[in-house]
C-alpha positions in Angstrom: 87.0 105.0 123.2 83.5 105.7 124.2 83.0 108.7 121.9 84.4 106.9 118.9 81.7 106.2 116.3 81.5 102.6 115.1 80.7 102.0 111.4 77.1 101.0 110.7 76.7 97.3 110.2 74.2 94.5 110.8 74.7 92.9 114.2 71.9 90.4 113.9 71.0 87.7 111.5 67.3 88.2 112.2 64.8 89.7 109.8 61.1 90.5 110.2 60.1 87.4 108.2 58.4 89.4 105.5 59.0 89.1 101.7 62.1 91.0 100.6 61.4 94.6 99.7 62.2 95.3 96.0 63.2 98.8 95.2 61.5 98.6 91.9 58.1 98.4 93.7 58.8 101.7 95.6 58.5 105.3 94.4 61.9 106.5 93.2 61.9 109.3 95.8 61.4 106.9 98.7 65.0 105.6 98.7 68.6 106.8 98.1 71.2 104.4 96.7 73.6 107.0 95.2 77.2 105.7 95.1 79.4 107.3 97.7 76.4 108.2 100.0 74.9 106.2 102.8 72.1 104.0 101.4 68.7 105.0 103.0 65.0 104.3 102.6 61.7 105.6 103.9 60.4 102.8 106.1 57.2 101.5 104.6 55.6 101.1 108.0 56.4 104.4 109.8 57.5 106.5 106.8 60.7 107.8 108.5 64.0 107.7 106.8 66.3 104.9 107.9 69.7 103.6 106.8 70.0 100.5 104.8 72.7 98.4 106.6 75.0 95.7 105.3 77.1 95.0 102.2 75.5 91.9 100.8 72.5 91.2 103.0 70.8 94.6 103.0 68.3 95.4 105.8 66.5 98.4 107.1 68.2 99.4 110.4 66.4 98.4 113.5 64.4 101.4 114.9 61.6 102.2 117.3 58.2 103.5 116.5 58.2 107.3 116.2 55.8 109.3 118.4 53.9 110.7 115.4 52.7 107.2 114.3 49.2 106.6 115.7 48.4 103.2 117.2 50.2 100.8 119.6 52.4 102.7 122.0 53.6 99.6 123.8 55.6 98.4 120.7 59.3 99.2 121.2 60.4 98.5 117.6 58.9 99.3 114.3 57.6 96.3 112.3 59.6 97.5 109.4 62.9 97.0 111.3 65.3 94.4 109.8 63.3 94.3 106.6 65.4 92.7 103.8 65.9 95.1 100.9 66.9 94.0 97.3 68.3 96.5 94.9 66.8 95.3 91.6 67.1 98.6 89.7 69.8 100.1 87.5 71.4 102.6 89.9 72.9 104.7 87.1 69.5 105.2 85.4 67.8 105.9 88.7 70.5 108.5 89.6 70.2 110.1 86.1 66.4 110.4 86.5 66.7 111.8 90.0 69.2 114.4 88.8 67.0 115.4 85.9 63.9 115.7 88.2 66.0 117.8 90.7 67.2 120.0 87.9 63.7 120.5 86.5 62.3 121.4 90.0 64.8 124.2 90.4 64.0 127.8 89.2 65.8 129.1 86.1 68.1 131.5 88.0 69.4 128.8 90.3 70.1 126.4 87.4 72.7 128.8 85.9 76.3 127.6 85.6 78.3 128.2 88.8 81.4 128.4 86.8 82.8 131.9 86.5 83.8 133.0 83.0 86.7 135.4 82.9 87.3 137.9 80.1 90.6 137.4 78.3 93.4 139.4 79.8 94.7 142.0 77.3 98.4 142.0 76.5 100.3 144.6 78.6 101.1 147.8 76.8 104.8 148.3 75.9 106.9 150.7 77.9 107.2 154.3 76.7 110.9 153.8 76.0 110.1 150.9 73.7 107.4 152.9 71.8 109.8 155.9 71.3 112.5 153.5 70.2 110.3 152.0 67.6 109.2 155.4 66.1 112.7 156.8 65.9 114.1 153.8 64.1 111.2 153.5 61.7 112.3 153.7 58.1 110.1 154.1 55.0 109.6 151.2 52.6 112.0 152.7 50.0 114.9 152.8 52.5 115.5 156.6 52.1 116.2 158.5 55.3 113.3 160.3 56.8 115.0 163.7 56.9 115.5 163.6 53.1 111.8 162.7 52.6 110.7 165.6 54.8 112.9 168.1 52.8 111.4 166.8 49.6 107.9 167.2 50.9 108.6 170.8 52.0 110.1 171.6 48.7 107.0 170.3 46.8 104.7 172.5 48.9 107.0 175.6 49.1 105.4 177.3 46.0 101.9 176.8 47.3 102.9 178.2 50.7 104.5 181.3 49.3 101.4 182.0 47.1 99.2 181.8 50.1 101.4 184.2 52.0 101.3 186.8 49.2 97.5 186.6 49.0 97.2 187.1 52.8 99.4 190.2 52.6 97.2 191.9 50.1 94.4 194.2 51.4 90.9 193.4 50.6 89.1 195.8 48.2 86.4 198.0 49.7 85.9 200.1 52.7 86.8 199.0 56.2 83.9 197.9 58.4 81.9 200.7 60.0 82.2 201.3 63.7 85.4 199.3 64.1 89.0 200.4 64.6 91.3 200.4 61.6 93.3 197.3 61.0 97.0 197.9 61.7 99.2 197.3 58.7 102.5 197.4 60.5 103.6 194.9 63.1 103.5 196.4 66.6 106.5 195.8 68.8 105.7 197.0 72.4 108.5 198.5 74.4 109.1 197.9 78.1 108.7 201.0 80.3 111.8 202.4 81.8 111.7 202.9 85.5 
């Protein structure tokens, strides 16, 4: 039970008998009233950050005088303790302004989006069996079998092929090149040596 932290709340009805402190009179960077965060303020007397306590009756939490403040050392509490605070600003506009100032104060490389952008994943390639099956079942647009189309293609080029073969068989006119062996005119069929 001793190490359990109690929630912060005002345990006194006293205040420091000063006029209520309006947040509109302070610099925007001297307080924090963001929703979801603990409300805090820089004490106007000692300039240290203190929590704003309470739900309806807001006060600066009671605190002592820090050692860095010159002056009366005998004082146990800061005169800014229990100061009543009035939130008279539009919190959303204040928060938007603070966010904009914070964003502008950051360097360009830090302000980049933290979201990671993924490249689109390409579709997986079809299996080799599927590719082979597609090519073997492919039919031309005129629905004739492929073997017939191949034979027709060879028949149309057969005359050109035979003419080219006869031209290659003819010897060129003129002498053979000097200093080179004669070109064999008969096909050589090497024989294996007998052992």
